[in-house]
C-alpha positions as CSV (number, residue, x, y, z in Angstrom):
1,X,-0.1,0.1,-0.1
2,X,2.9,2.4,-0.8
3,X,3.9,4.1,-3.4
4,X,7.1,4.6,-5.1
5,X,13.7,5.4,-8.5
6,X,16.4,3.8,-10.0
7,X,19.7,4.3,-11.8
8,X,22.8,2.2,-12.0
9,X,26.3,1.6,-13.9
10,X,26.2,-0.2,-17.3
11,X,28.7,-2.5,-16.4
12,X,26.4,-4.4,-13.6
13,X,23.1,-3.9,-15.5
14,X,22.9,-6.9,-17.6
15,X,23.6,-9.4,-14.8
16,X,21.4,-7.7,-12.0
17,X,18.5,-7.7,-14.5
18,X,19.1,-11.4,-15.4
19,X,19.0,-12.1,-11.5
20,X,16.3,-10.0,-11.0
21,X,14.1,-11.4,-13.9
22,X,15.1,-15.3,-12.5
23,X,13.8,-14.0,-9.2
24,X,10.8,-12.4,-10.2
25,X,10.1,-15.8,-11.8
26,X,10.6,-17.6,-9.0
27,X,8.4,-15.4,-7.0
28,X,5.5,-15.1,-9.4
29,X,5.7,-18.9,-9.5
30,X,5.2,-19.3,-5.5
31,X,2.7,-16.6,-5.0
32,X,0.7,-18.2,-8.1
33,X,1.1,-22.0,-6.1
34,X,-0.2,-20.2,-3.0
35,X,-3.2,-18.6,-4.3
36,X,-4.4,-21.5,-6.5
37,X,-4.4,-23.7,-3.2
38,X,-6.3,-21.2,-1.6
39,X,-3.3,-20.8,0.8
40,X,-1.0,-17.9,0.6
41,X,0.2,-15.1,3.2
42,X,-2.5,-12.8,2.5
43,X,-5.7,-13.0,4.8
44,X,-8.0,-11.7,2.1
45,X,-7.4,-15.1,-0.1
46,X,-8.2,-17.1,3.2
47,X,-11.9,-18.7,4.3
48,X,-13.5,-17.3,1.1
49,X,-16.5,-19.9,1.0
50,X,-16.7,-20.5,4.9
51,X,-20.0,-20.4,6.5
52,X,-21.4,-20.5,9.9
53,X,-22.1,-18.0,12.7
54,X,-21.0,-15.0,12.3
55,X,-20.4,-11.7,15.0
56,X,-21.8,-8.0,13.9
57,X,-19.7,-5.3,15.7
58,X,-21.2,-1.6,15.9
59,X,-21.3,0.9,18.1
60,X,-23.8,1.5,20.7
61,X,-27.8,1.5,19.1
62,X,-29.3,4.9,20.2
63,X,-32.3,4.5,18.3
64,X,-35.6,4.1,19.9
65,X,-36.7,1.2,17.5
66,X,-33.6,-0.7,18.4
67,X,-33.1,-0.9,14.7
68,X,-29.5,-2.6,14.8
69,X,-31.0,-5.5,17.0
70,X,-34.2,-5.4,14.6
71,X,-31.9,-6.3,12.1
72,X,-30.4,-8.9,13.4
73,X,-33.7,-10.5,14.6
74,X,-34.9,-10.4,11.2
75,X,-31.3,-12.1,9.5
76,X,-31.6,-14.5,12.4
77,X,-35.2,-15.5,11.6
78,X,-34.4,-16.4,8.4
79,X,-31.0,-18.0,9.0
80,X,-30.9,-20.1,12.2
81,X,-27.7,-22.1,11.2
82,X,-26.0,-19.2,10.3
83,X,-26.9,-16.7,13.2
84,X,-25.4,-13.4,13.8
85,X,-24.5,-12.0,17.2
86,X,-24.7,-8.5,17.8
87,X,-21.3,-7.1,19.4
88,X,-22.3,-3.7,20.5
89,X,-19.5,-1.2,21.5
90,X,-19.6,2.1,23.5
91,X,-21.3,5.3,22.0
92,X,-17.3,7.0,22.1
93,X,-15.9,6.9,18.2
94,X,-12.5,6.6,19.8
95,X,-13.4,3.4,21.6
96,X,-14.9,2.0,19.1
97,X,-11.7,2.3,16.8
98,X,-9.5,1.5,19.6
99,X,-11.4,-1.9,19.7
100,X,-11.6,-2.8,16.2
101,X,-8.2,-2.0,15.9
102,X,-6.6,-3.9,18.6
103,X,-8.7,-7.3,17.2
104,X,-7.4,-6.3,13.3
105,X,-3.7,-6.0,14.7
106,X,-3.9,-9.3,16.6
107,X,-5.3,-10.8,13.8
108,X,-8.2,-12.1,15.7
109,X,-11.2,-14.2,13.8
110,X,-14.1,-13.2,16.6
111,X,-15.1,-10.0,14.6
112,X,-17.0,-10.9,11.3
113,X,-18.6,-7.9,9.9
114,X,-17.7,-4.6,11.2
115,X,-19.4,-1.1,11.4
116,X,-16.3,1.3,10.4
117,X,-17.3,5.2,10.6
118,X,-16.8,6.3,7.3
119,X,-13.0,8.0,7.4
120,X,-11.5,4.6,8.9
121,X,-12.6,3.0,6.0
122,X,-9.0,3.8,3.6
123,X,-6.9,3.1,6.9
124,X,-8.5,-0.5,7.3
125,X,-8.1,-1.3,3.4
126,X,-4.5,0.1,3.3
127,X,-3.7,-2.1,6.3
128,X,-5.2,-5.1,4.6
129,X,-7.6,-5.3,7.5
130,X,-10.9,-6.0,5.4
131,X,-11.7,-7.9,2.6
132,X,-12.1,-6.4,-1.0
133,X,-15.6,-6.6,-2.5
134,X,-14.9,-7.2,-5.9
135,X,-14.6,-10.8,-8.4
136,X,-17.1,-13.2,-6.5
137,X,-17.5,-10.8,-3.6
138,X,-18.7,-8.1,-5.7
139,X,-21.8,-6.4,-3.9
140,X,-24.5,-4.6,-6.4
141,X,-24.6,-0.8,-5.5
142,X,-26.7,0.3,-8.1
143,X,-29.7,1.0,-5.8
144,X,-27.4,2.8,-3.4
145,X,-26.7,6.9,-3.4
146,X,-23.4,7.3,-5.1
147,X,-21.5,9.3,-2.4
148,X,-21.8,6.5,0.0
149,X,-20.4,3.9,-2.4
150,X,-17.7,6.4,-3.3
151,X,-17.2,6.6,0.7
152,X,-16.8,2.6,0.8
153,X,-14.2,2.8,-2.1
154,X,-10.2,2.9,-1.6
155,X,-7.8,3.2,-4.7
156,X,-10.7,2.4,-7.1
157,X,-11.8,-0.9,-5.1
158,X,-15.1,-1.3,-2.9
159,X,-14.3,-2.1,0.5
160,X,-17.1,-2.2,2.3
161,X,-21.3,-1.9,2.3
162,X,-22.7,1.5,3.1
163,X,-24.7,0.6,6.1
164,X,-26.3,3.8,6.7
165,X,-25.4,7.7,6.3
166,X,-25.5,11.1,7.4
167,X,-25.2,14.3,6.3
168,X,-24.8,17.6,7.8
169,X,-28.2,19.8,7.6
170,X,-28.6,23.5,8.1
171,X,-31.5,24.4,10.8
172,X,-33.0,27.5,10.8
173,X,-35.7,29.8,12.6
174,X,-38.8,30.1,9.9
175,X,-40.5,32.3,11.7
176,X,-37.7,34.7,11.3
177,X,-36.3,33.8,8.0
178,X,-39.2,32.5,5.7
179,X,-36.7,31.5,2.9
180,X,-33.4,29.4,3.3
181,X,-30.1,30.8,2.1
182,X,-28.7,28.6,-0.5
183,X,-24.8,30.5,-0.3
184,X,-22.8,31.6,2.2
185,X,-23.2,35.3,1.3
186,X,-26.9,34.5,1.9
187,X,-26.8,33.5,5.2
188,X,-24.5,35.9,6.2
189,X,-26.6,39.0,4.8
190,X,-29.5,37.3,6.8
191,X,-27.8,37.8,10.2
192,X,-29.3,41.1,10.5
193,X,-32.8,39.2,11.8
194,X,-30.3,37.4,14.3
195,X,-29.4,41.2,15.4
196,X,-32.9,42.5,15.7
197,X,-33.8,39.7,17.8
198,X,-30.7,39.8,20.0
199,X,-30.0,36.1,19.4
200,X,-27.2,34.5,17.7
201,X,-27.0,34.0,14.0
202,X,-25.1,30.9,13.1
203,X,-23.1,27.9,15.2
204,X,-22.0,24.8,14.5
205,X,-19.5,22.8,16.4
206,X,-15.9,24.9,16.8
207,X,-14.5,23.3,19.8
208,X,-11.3,21.4,18.7
209,X,-12.0,18.0,18.1
210,X,-13.4,16.0,15.4
211,X,-16.7,18.3,14.6
212,X,-14.4,21.7,14.0
213,X,-12.4,19.0,11.1
214,X,-16.2,18.2,9.6
215,X,-17.4,21.8,10.3
216,X,-14.4,23.7,8.6
217,X,-13.8,20.8,6.1
218,X,-17.4,21.6,4.8
219,X,-16.9,25.0,4.0
220,X,-13.3,24.7,2.6
221,X,-15.0,22.0,0.1
222,X,-17.8,24.3,-0.3
223,X,-15.3,26.8,-1.9
224,X,-13.2,24.4,-3.8
225,X,-10.7,23.4,-1.4
226,X,-9.8,19.9,-1.0
227,X,-6.9,18.2,1.5
228,X,-5.2,15.1,0.2
229,X,-4.8,13.6,-3.6
230,X,-6.1,10.5,-5.0
231,X,-3.0,8.5,-3.6
232,X,-4.4,9.8,0.1
233,X,-0.8,10.9,0.8
234,X,0.0,14.4,-1.0
235,X,-1.4,17.4,0.7
236,X,-3.2,19.6,-1.4
237,X,-5.0,22.2,1.0
238,X,-2.5,24.9,0.5
239,X,-4.8,26.7,-2.3
240,X,-6.6,29.8,-2.5
241,X,-9.7,28.1,-2.4
242,X,-9.2,26.5,0.7
243,X,-7.9,29.9,2.4
244,X,-11.4,31.4,1.1
245,X,-13.2,28.8,2.5
246,X,-11.4,29.0,6.2
247,X,-11.6,32.8,5.8
248,X,-15.2,32.8,5.3
249,X,-15.6,31.1,9.1
250,X,-12.8,33.2,10.5
251,X,-14.6,36.5,9.4
252,X,-17.7,35.3,10.8
253,X,-16.4,34.3,14.1
254,X,-14.4,37.9,14.8
255,X,-17.6,40.1,13.2
256,X,-19.7,38.2,15.7
257,X,-22.2,36.3,13.2
258,X,-20.5,33.3,14.8
259,X,-21.4,34.0,18.7
260,X,-17.9,33.8,21.0
261,X,-19.2,31.2,22.8
262,X,-19.7,29.1,19.8
263,X,-15.9,28.3,20.1
264,X,-16.5,25.7,22.4
265,X,-19.5,24.2,21.0
266,X,-19.8,20.5,20.3
267,X,-22.7,19.2,19.4
268,X,-25.0,18.8,22.5
269,X,-24.0,22.4,23.5
270,X,-25.1,23.8,20.0
271,X,-28.1,22.0,19.7
272,X,-29.1,23.2,23.2
273,X,-28.5,26.8,22.0
274,X,-30.9,26.3,18.9
275,X,-33.5,24.4,20.8
276,X,-33.5,27.1,23.5
277,X,-34.2,30.0,20.8
278,X,-30.9,31.7,21.2
279,X,-29.6,31.0,17.2
280,X,-31.0,31.8,13.8
281,X,-29.1,29.3,12.3
282,X,-27.4,25.9,13.0
283,X,-25.4,23.5,11.3
284,X,-25.6,20.0,12.6
285,X,-26.9,16.1,11.9
286,X,-30.7,14.8,11.1
287,X,-31.1,13.4,14.4
288,X,-31.7,16.8,16.0
289,X,-34.9,17.2,14.1
290,X,-37.0,15.6,16.9
291,X,-35.3,17.3,19.5
292,X,-35.7,20.5,18.0
293,X,-39.7,20.1,17.6
294,X,-40.0,18.5,20.7
295,X,-42.4,19.8,23.5
296,X,-39.5,21.1,25.8
297,X,-37.9,23.1,22.6
298,X,-38.6,27.0,22.4
299,X,-38.6,26.8,18.8
300,X,-41.3,23.8,18.3
301,X,-43.0,24.3,15.2
302,X,-40.6,27.2,13.6
303,X,-37.9,25.0,12.6
304,X,-36.7,24.6,9.0
305,X,-34.4,22.1,7.9
306,X,-32.2,22.9,4.2
307,X,-29.0,21.7,3.1
308,X,-26.1,23.3,3.7
309,X,-24.7,27.1,2.2
310,X,-22.6,26.9,-0.5
311,X,-20.2,29.5,-2.1
312,X,-22.8,29.9,-5.0
313,X,-25.2,27.2,-4.2
314,X,-25.8,24.3,-2.2
315,X,-22.9,23.5,0.0
316,X,-20.3,20.5,0.3
317,X,-22.0,18.5,3.6
318,X,-19.3,16.0,5.1
319,X,-20.7,12.6,4.6
320,X,-21.2,10.6,7.4
321,X,-22.4,7.2,8.6
322,X,-21.2,3.5,9.1
323,X,-19.5,1.1,6.3
324,X,-19.9,-2.4,6.8
325,X,-17.0,-4.4,6.1
326,X,-15.9,-8.0,6.4
327,X,-12.6,-8.7,8.2
328,X,-9.6,-10.5,6.8
329,X,-9.3,-12.6,9.5
330,X,-13.4,-14.3,9.6
331,X,-13.5,-17.9,9.1
332,X,-16.8,-17.2,8.2
333,X,-16.7,-14.8,4.9
334,X,-19.0,-16.4,2.8
335,X,-21.9,-15.6,5.2
336,X,-20.7,-12.5,6.2
337,X,-21.1,-11.5,2.3
338,X,-24.4,-12.7,2.4
339,X,-25.0,-10.7,5.6
340,X,-23.8,-7.5,4.0
341,X,-25.7,-7.9,0.7
342,X,-28.7,-8.4,3.4
343,X,-28.3,-5.1,5.2
344,X,-28.3,-2.9,1.8
345,X,-31.7,-4.5,0.8
346,X,-35.1,-3.0,0.6
347,X,-36.4,-4.6,4.0
348,X,-33.3,-4.0,5.9
349,X,-32.9,-0.4,4.8
350,X,-36.4,0.4,5.7
351,X,-35.8,-0.8,9.2
352,X,-32.7,1.4,9.3
353,X,-35.0,4.3,7.8
354,X,-37.5,3.7,10.0
355,X,-34.8,4.1,13.3
356,X,-33.8,7.4,11.9
357,X,-31.0,6.4,10.5
358,X,-30.8,8.0,7.3
359,X,-30.4,4.7,4.7
360,X,-28.2,4.3,1.8
361,X,-30.9,3.4,-1.0
362,X,-31.9,6.0,-3.2
363,X,-35.8,5.3,-3.2
364,X,-36.3,5.9,0.6
365,X,-35.9,9.5,0.1
366,X,-38.8,9.7,-2.2
367,X,-41.3,7.3,0.0
368,X,-44.2,9.4,1.1
369,X,-44.8,7.7,4.4
370,X,-41.2,8.4,5.1
371,X,-41.3,11.9,4.6
372,X,-44.2,12.2,6.6
373,X,-42.2,10.9,9.6
374,X,-39.2,12.6,8.8
375,X,-39.7,16.1,7.0
376,X,-36.2,16.8,6.7
377,X,-35.4,13.7,3.9
378,X,-35.8,15.8,0.9
379,X,-33.3,18.0,2.2
380,X,-31.1,15.4,3.5
381,X,-31.3,13.9,-0.1
382,X,-30.0,17.2,-1.5
383,X,-27.1,17.2,1.0
384,X,-25.8,13.9,0.5
385,X,-26.2,14.1,-3.4
386,X,-23.6,17.0,-3.2
387,X,-21.4,15.6,0.2
388,X,-17.8,15.1,0.4
389,X,-16.3,12.3,2.4
390,X,-13.5,13.2,5.2
391,X,-10.3,12.9,3.5
392,X,-9.8,9.9,1.9
393,X,-6.3,8.6,3.5
394,X,-4.8,5.7,5.7
395,X,-3.8,8.4,8.1
396,X,-7.0,10.1,8.9
397,X,-6.7,10.6,12.7
398,X,-3.4,12.5,11.8
399,X,-4.8,14.4,9.0
400,X,-7.6,15.1,11.0
401,X,-5.5,16.7,14.2
402,X,-3.8,19.0,11.7
403,X,-7.2,20.4,10.3
404,X,-9.0,20.8,13.7
405,X,-5.8,22.4,15.4
406,X,-5.0,25.0,12.6
407,X,-8.8,25.8,12.1
408,X,-9.1,26.7,15.9
409,X,-6.1,28.7,16.0
410,X,-7.3,30.8,13.1
411,X,-10.7,31.1,14.6
412,X,-9.1,32.2,17.8
413,X,-6.5,34.3,15.5
414,X,-3.6,32.6,17.4
415,X,-2.6,32.2,13.8
416,X,-3.6,33.9,10.3
417,X,-5.7,32.2,8.2
418,X,-2.6,31.8,5.4
419,X,-0.7,30.1,8.3
420,X,-3.4,28.1,9.5
421,X,-3.5,26.8,5.7
422,X,0.4,26.2,5.5
423,X,0.0,24.9,9.2
424,X,-2.7,22.2,7.4
425,X,-0.6,21.4,4.6
426,X,2.5,20.9,6.8
427,X,0.4,18.6,9.2
428,X,-1.0,16.4,6.4
429,X,2.3,16.0,4.8
430,X,3.9,14.8,8.1
431,X,1.0,12.5,8.7
432,X,1.8,10.7,5.2
433,X,5.6,10.5,5.4
């Protein structure tokens, strides 16, 4: 999984080339022999036809309906000899990651199918921890939202089945702003309404954690900036487009359109501020919709939802959700593959949608019954259609840290926007070196 020079002397070229050719031939023959016998050292070549009970690992199921348990009960009723056991992790993403990585490093076979947070997929693929979904392991993704398929793809190969997705949305006070803004200039021009009512204009999640990576990436992407090249290593953030995007947030924070207290906001704090009537606009996730319209909410009945704004139109939401991947060390990969196919099917995706997880099948977003229950679905469909995955890189944690640290420094004026973008570039370069 690395990318890779040569120069030499004429006198030794022929003998070295001949030796190299013989060695290559021997290696090729050995490798072909190992593969044809179903062996070899690559775990992805092993246990391809294995069937039997499997374990599915995912973070805590927080849905009221217990959607994950429903999925597994549905599968188990139809597959009594290949039952799935649900290993429910904590609700903390860092603990989830550490648990999965520990099992994969140890090459343990007890985790058959794993729910990976979208940005982990590239790393797990690059390290050979998950099964490529190609050849006899290919799955049909034609009915799925294309950005979700892209999020499960690394270097042109699909490595996971999108299980559910997510996208950022713009919540707004429709009693104060009848028509939602489509662009950042429009949003900022609406801040006069917030000042008139003595509330904050716009907030997202600006504390120095993963939420700031998401929030800053969305604006940088919306203005045409990127973070890494197709190789997942080469930094590309040092650009006029990235500077322009980050400058939007920095200026809004400096002039008060983003209230000063928002620098400490994670999801709960930002959502509470909106539900208490203290904000005109909020960038957050779809699962806030029910809370915003609950009886306890000060803005119940006055909540509008729209795609995030961009430079000239709909913006670039960060894609969230889970990708379900087969462990390279699973003993029962054939059963695991069938379980992946089941999870992207019509019945399973309806269970996902009813549990308020954004589904990955396109048809669900046009379903009248689901729209009646979740009115944000049309806006979310538009949001996901223009969504951008978090940087696709096998070094994601270090890349994310470089983004959030420098964005935070720019917002708090510890760095200029130029220096912050340069810092991101250097940090991403160091992550891949």
